[in-house]
N, C-alpha and C positions, 0 to 999 in steps of 0.2 A: 512381532514388533520391528524387527530389523527391515522385513520386506515393506512394511507401511511407511517407515522414514526413509530408505533408500529409493523407493519409487516416487517419492515426493508427495504422496497423498496427505500427509501430514501439513503440508503447505496449504492445502485446500483448506483445512480447517481452521489453519491460522488466518487465512484471507477472510474467512467466513466470520471468526471472531472481531477481526479488525473492523469490517463492515456493521457489525453488532455494535461495538464500542462507537463508532462514528455515529451510528444512528440514536444511540442513547445518549451521547453528548450532545448531539444536536436537538433532541426533543428536551434535554434539561434544559438547554439555554433557551428555546422557545418558550417553555413554561414559567422559567422562574428569572430568566435574564442573568443568570450567573452562570460562569464557566467561560470556554472558550468559543469566540463567535464561528460560525459556520465558515465564512470566508477564510478565516485563519486556520481551520482545521483540514480543509480538503486538500490543499497541496501537500501537506505532511502526509496524510495518509495514504494518499493516491501514489506519491513517491514509494513509501514502503511497500504498497501493494505491488508496484511495478517491479521491484527488487525482488520480491518473492515470485512473480510471474517469470522473471529471467531465470531465477534459481530453479524453478520448477520445470522450465523447459530444458535447462542444461541437464538436469537429473534424468529426464525423460530421453536425453540423448537426440535432441533435435538439432538441425541445423544452426550453425553459429548465426545466421542471419535473423532466425527466430528468437535466438537468445539475445542479440543486440538490440531489437527493437523496443523490448520492455525497458532495457537498459538506458535508451535514448529517452524513452517516457519518463523514467525516474530523475535523469537528469533535468529534463524540462521543468517537471513539478519541482524539482529541489531549487532550481534558478528563479521559478515564480515565488517560491517560498521566501528565498533570500532576497529578492527584489522587494516582497512586502515588508520583511523586518528591517530592511536596511534604511527605510525611509525614517 
């Protein structure tokens, strides 16, 4: 169990769960019209997935540049989400 967590493989399953959650929420919205619109959902989910990708790269011992790229992606998606909400 310790190896599974410290290697970062647990993060792969978390990202898979987030992707399934996003797909389920989009399907629910399209079928019933209730819930969060997909345009409002994507920036939040993608920001979280980028943070998990940066953590995965860091746990794998990747070069700092590979860790910083998903962090920049998370920042971009977060700012896009803030811009949408701020209006």
